[in-house]
C-alpha positions, 0 to 999 in steps of 0.5 A: 499457468500456461503460456497462453493463460499468461498471455491472456492475463497480460502476464509478462514472465520475462520482466520483474514485477513489483507485486510478484517481488513482494510476494517473494519477500513474504514467502508467497508462491506467485512469482517467477524466476525473473522476480526472484532474481530481482528480489535477491538483488535487493536482498543482497543490498539489504537482507532486512527487506524480508523482515520489513515485509513481514513487519508490514503484514503485522502493521496491516493487522494492527491498523485495521483493528484501529480503523475498526475501533474508529467506526470505519466500515469502508476500505479502499486498498489502493495499489493492493498487490497480490492476494496474501494470507492477510487480505484486507477484506478478511481482516476487515470482516473479522472486525466488522462483519458488514465491511465494504472493501474495494481493491485497486490496482493497475497491474494486470497480474494483480487484477487477474488474481484479485478478480479470481480470488478476492472479488467474491460477494456483494461487498467486495470489488477489484477495480482497475485504477491508480493514485495518479488518476484520483477523479477517474478512480473515485468515479468508477461504477464498481467502486461507487457500487461498494463505497458510499463516499458520503460516509467515512472511508479508510484509504490504504496506500501501502508501499506504493508512493515510494515508487512515484517520483516527485516529478509526477507530483504524487503529493497533489494526487494524494491531496485530491483523494483526501479532498474527495473523502468525507470528514471522518475518513482516514488515510493510511500510508506506508513508505520505505525511507532511508534515514537509517540506511543511506548507503543502501539508497542508491543501489536499491533505487537503481534496481527499481528504476531498472524494473520500472524503466525510468530514470526519475525518482529517488529515495525519500527520508521521513521529512519527505514523506510528511507532506503526504499528510498535509490537511490531515490530523496525524493520529498518535504516534504520528509518522514512525517506523513500522515497529513503533506504530501501536505495537501489541507489546513494547518489546516488539518496538525494539530496534525500530530503525531495523525495519525502515518503513515509515507508517502513519494514519491521518484523519480528515477532520472538520475544517477549523473556522477562521 
């Protein structure tokens, strides 16, 4: 990409970018030297992060299969990141041919790539938005053109809540999204936790604070992630390490704490009467 093209796309190649770092972790090519340097700093603390990213990709496949089995045909991927070899709309349509998918992000790099590569056809859109502004997101005309909020929706929150400090009250924002979704909807959350790697927490938090330009926020443990599912029915096996969530083979769930990403799926049921 030329310097002029980068400028027009809002791409800053001098500052590490979370989406481009993740792209590097999974072996992609949409990253710059500054992203690779920051990613390598993370890998120096926790070399298993690259395996964690790969395990998350495998979870993406499994959870999409589960959602399709529940009759879900609409998907909102919030904080979608850069396009990969396993994009949500491709996975969805391999299971549900008429699936409707909206990708949401507020990163200009992601939006530029997404609109060029993903937003093709009448049942897919890429919109600007984030979890911190639920009402504005769900009112977006492009999102409403694709998603019928009178029918069940799967809301995918893959690895984004871990970057939002408690001071910004992400729990309330997720609850607002939950409340706006119809009964039968599912909320999927993946979140890095440090229960099994407490010694890595502060060094990694410091790296990401520097990238995000904030002094707020800290590492969460499993018990800190559970409140995101308040008001939802956690489907089996609950909030577990990524390798433990409905593995295709029992052997694939060995040493689950070596991939220290917690994942869970919450279903919005009919409220119980008093």
